[in-house]
C-alpha positions as CSV (number, residue, x, y, z in Angstrom):
1,M,46.2,-1.9,12.7
2,I,44.9,1.4,14.0
3,R,47.0,3.2,11.4
4,V,45.5,1.1,8.6
5,G,42.0,1.9,9.7
6,F,42.8,5.6,10.1
7,A,44.4,5.6,6.6
8,I,41.3,4.0,5.1
9,V,38.8,6.4,6.8
10,T,41.0,9.4,5.9
11,T,41.2,8.3,2.2
12,L,37.4,7.8,2.0
13,L,36.7,11.1,3.6
14,L,39.1,13.0,1.3
15,S,37.7,11.3,-1.7
16,G,34.2,12.4,-0.8
17,C,32.8,9.0,0.2
18,F,31.0,8.7,3.5
19,P,27.9,7.0,4.8
20,E,24.8,9.2,4.8
21,R,21.0,9.0,4.9
22,Q,19.8,9.5,1.3
23,T,16.3,10.3,0.1
24,R,15.4,7.9,-2.6
25,V,11.9,9.2,-3.2
26,P,10.5,12.5,-1.8
27,D,7.4,12.9,0.3
28,I,4.6,12.8,-2.3
29,T,1.1,14.2,-1.8
30,G,-1.7,14.7,-4.2
31,T,-5.3,14.5,-5.2
32,V,-7.1,12.0,-7.5
33,I,-10.0,13.3,-9.6
34,R,-12.6,11.7,-11.8
35,D,-14.8,13.8,-14.1
36,G,-13.3,16.9,-12.4
37,A,-14.4,15.9,-8.9
38,P,-12.4,14.3,-6.1
39,A,-12.2,10.5,-6.4
40,A,-12.4,8.5,-3.2
41,Q,-11.0,5.1,-2.5
42,V,-8.8,4.9,-5.5
43,R,-5.7,2.7,-5.1
44,L,-2.3,4.2,-6.0
45,A,1.1,2.5,-6.0
46,L,4.6,3.8,-5.8
47,S,7.4,2.0,-7.7
48,L,11.1,2.5,-7.6
49,S,11.6,1.6,-11.3
50,K,10.7,3.4,-14.5
51,D,7.6,2.2,-16.3
52,E,6.9,-0.5,-13.8
53,C,3.8,-1.1,-11.7
54,K,4.1,-4.8,-11.0
55,V,6.2,-4.6,-7.8
56,P,5.2,-1.5,-5.8
57,V,7.1,-0.5,-2.7
58,E,4.0,1.1,-1.2
59,T,0.3,1.2,-2.0
60,V,-2.2,3.8,-0.6
61,Q,-5.8,4.7,-1.1
62,S,-7.2,8.1,-1.7
63,D,-9.5,9.5,1.1
64,N,-13.0,10.9,0.7
65,N,-11.5,14.2,-0.6
66,G,-9.4,12.3,-3.2
67,A,-6.2,13.1,-1.2
68,F,-3.3,10.7,-1.0
69,R,0.2,10.6,0.5
70,F,3.4,8.5,0.0
71,K,5.9,9.0,2.8
72,A,9.5,9.7,1.7
73,I,11.7,6.7,1.3
74,K,15.2,7.0,2.8
75,D,18.1,4.6,3.1
76,W,21.7,4.6,4.0
77,G,24.3,4.8,1.3
78,A,27.7,5.9,0.4
79,G,27.5,9.6,-0.4
80,K,29.7,11.5,-2.7
81,V,30.5,15.2,-2.2
82,F,30.5,16.0,-6.0
83,V,28.2,13.4,-7.4
84,S,24.5,12.8,-6.6
85,P,23.1,9.6,-8.0
86,E,19.8,9.7,-10.0
87,Q,16.7,8.0,-8.5
88,T,13.7,6.9,-10.4
89,Y,10.1,6.6,-9.1
90,S,6.8,5.9,-10.7
91,I,3.2,6.5,-9.5
92,C,0.6,4.0,-10.7
93,L,-3.2,4.3,-10.6
94,D,-5.8,1.5,-10.3
95,A,-9.1,2.2,-12.1
96,G,-10.4,-1.2,-11.1
97,D,-8.5,-3.5,-13.4
98,G,-5.0,-3.3,-12.0
99,F,-2.3,-0.7,-11.8
100,E,-1.3,1.4,-14.8
101,L,1.6,3.8,-15.0
102,A,0.5,7.4,-14.5
103,F,3.8,9.2,-13.9
104,S,7.5,8.4,-13.9
105,Q,10.4,10.6,-13.1
106,R,14.2,10.5,-12.7
107,T,15.4,12.8,-10.1
108,W,18.6,13.7,-8.1
109,R,19.1,12.4,-4.6
110,G,17.5,14.6,-2.0
111,P,14.5,16.0,-3.9
112,A,12.0,18.3,-2.3
113,P,8.5,17.1,-1.4
114,E,6.2,17.0,-4.5
115,S,2.5,17.4,-5.0
116,F,0.4,15.9,-7.9
117,L,-3.0,16.0,-9.5
118,C,-4.0,12.6,-10.8
119,D,-6.8,12.3,-13.4
120,L,-8.4,8.8,-13.2
121,N,-10.1,9.3,-16.6
122,A,-6.9,10.0,-18.4
123,M,-4.8,7.7,-16.1
124,K,-2.2,10.4,-15.8
125,C,-0.6,12.3,-12.9
126,G,1.0,15.7,-13.2
127,K,2.8,18.0,-10.8
128,K,0.6,20.7,-9.2
């Protein structure tokens, strides 16, 4: 029995599969503006699907300086040495009548923290 377990673990390690902590979404910070000035108390949502604001994994509100932050989302998964799975995340803004898609991106696992400028008038977010 021990030999079988050793053989399975060895095979997985040699094939590049092993459990690891993966970053699904990086640490995201940013500022919301309206008419060129910081916009306070604006609701933002983070979704793990492309073009989808209906089921956010986290919602935050901008502070008095328009600043907001979504903490990185990490989970355990089977890692591959040579292949990094793509992840998708979307940022949604609420101008008072529900969330609307403002930014969506597909990225590779383990992305670096990102910073955004979100324009409430245009309902768009762009990287700083």
